C-alpha positions in Angstrom: 95.7 44.9 61.2 96.9 48.2 59.9 97.0 51.2 62.2 95.2 54.2 60.7 96.8 57.6 61.0 94.4 60.2 62.3 93.4 62.8 59.8 94.7 66.2 60.7 91.7 68.3 61.7 91.5 72.0 62.5 88.3 71.6 64.5 86.1 68.9 66.0 82.6 69.4 67.4 82.3 71.2 70.7 80.9 68.0 72.2 83.9 66.0 71.0 86.3 68.7 72.2 84.8 68.5 75.7 85.1 64.8 75.7 88.7 65.1 74.5 89.3 67.2 77.6 87.9 64.5 79.9 89.8 61.8 78.1 93.1 63.7 78.4 92.8 63.9 82.2 91.9 60.2 82.4 94.7 59.1 80.0 97.5 61.4 81.1 99.0 58.8 83.4 98.7 56.1 80.7 95.9 54.4 82.7 92.2 55.0 82.2 90.6 53.7 85.4 87.1 52.3 85.2 85.8 54.9 87.7 87.0 57.8 85.4 85.6 56.1 82.3 82.3 55.5 84.1 82.2 59.2 85.2 82.7 60.4 81.6 79.8 58.2 80.5 77.6 59.6 83.3 78.5 63.2 82.3 77.7 62.6 78.7 74.4 60.9 79.6 73.3 63.5 82.2 74.8 66.9 81.8 72.6 69.4 79.8 75.6 70.5 77.7 75.5 67.0 76.1 71.7 67.1 75.4 72.3 67.2 71.7 75.1 64.6 71.6 74.4 61.0 70.8 75.9 59.0 73.7 76.4 56.1 71.3 79.2 58.1 69.7 81.2 58.3 72.9 83.3 55.3 72.2 84.2 56.5 68.7 85.0 60.0 70.0 87.2 58.5 72.7 89.0 56.3 70.2 89.6 59.3 67.9 91.2 61.1 70.8 93.3 58.1 71.8 94.6 57.8 68.2 95.6 61.5 68.2 97.4 61.1 71.5 99.5 58.4 70.0 101.2 60.8 67.6 104.5 62.4 68.5 102.8 65.8 69.0 99.5 64.2 70.1 99.0 66.1 73.4 99.7 69.5 71.8 97.4 68.5 68.8 94.5 67.5 71.1 94.9 70.7 73.3 94.9 72.7 70.1 91.7 71.0 68.9 90.1 71.6 72.3 91.1 75.3 72.2 89.9 75.8 68.6 86.6 73.8 69.0 85.2 74.7 72.4 83.1 77.9 72.1 84.1 80.7 74.4 80.9 80.4 76.5 81.7 76.7 77.2 85.3 76.9 78.1 84.7 77.0 81.8 82.4 74.1 81.4 85.0 72.1 79.6 87.5 72.8 82.3 85.0 71.8 85.0 84.3 68.5 83.2 88.1 67.7 83.2 88.4 68.6 86.8 85.4 66.4 87.7 87.0 63.4 86.0 90.3 64.1 87.7 88.6 64.2 91.1 86.8 60.9 90.8 89.5 59.0 92.7 89.7 61.8 95.4 93.3 62.6 94.5 94.8 64.6 91.8 98.3 63.4 91.1 101.0 65.8 89.9 100.7 64.6 86.3 96.9 65.3 86.2 97.5 68.6 87.9 100.1 69.6 85.2 97.7 68.5 82.5 94.9 70.6 84.0 97.3 73.6 84.0 98.0 73.1 80.3 94.2 72.7 79.6 93.5 75.9 81.6 96.1 77.7 79.5 94.7 76.3 76.2 91.2 77.4 77.2 92.4 80.8 78.5 90.8 80.3 81.9 91.6 82.9 84.5 93.4 81.6 87.5 90.8 82.8 89.9 88.0 81.3 87.9 90.0 78.0 87.7 90.5 78.0 91.5 86.7 78.5 92.0 85.9 75.7 89.6 88.4 73.4 91.2 87.1 74.3 94.7 83.5 73.5 93.5 84.6 70.1 92.3 86.5 69.4 95.5 83.3 70.3 97.5 81.2 68.1 95.2 83.5 65.1 95.8 83.9 65.6 99.5 83.1 62.7 101.9 82.1 62.6 105.5 
């Protein structure tokens, strides 16, 4: 079976870019735990921002992201696509989605934290706004 090289794109849909952000967080440690994948699916099914997205396309979108990540400059390429494709008014939402996936296992390892910092920079999210979003996700995932 031949491996297909991803076509260089300047943009993807805003939906795809937000999914790429979630996939990045899940894949950064070279594992994609079932809990994180399940959470991505729930977000795509339930969050209003994905109302106009066909959930049947999620698997293909995730595969496209995975193919891009396999390239030598894959992480930078995907971050660039996210930056170019997420509209300004949805940048905080995209960051929040990535934080939500990172928090599923109730721990954010250093490698995920570093990726979130790079995503924050790519999306031009203010540090105070990022801290508030991260705190909201922490509160959302809190347990008794």
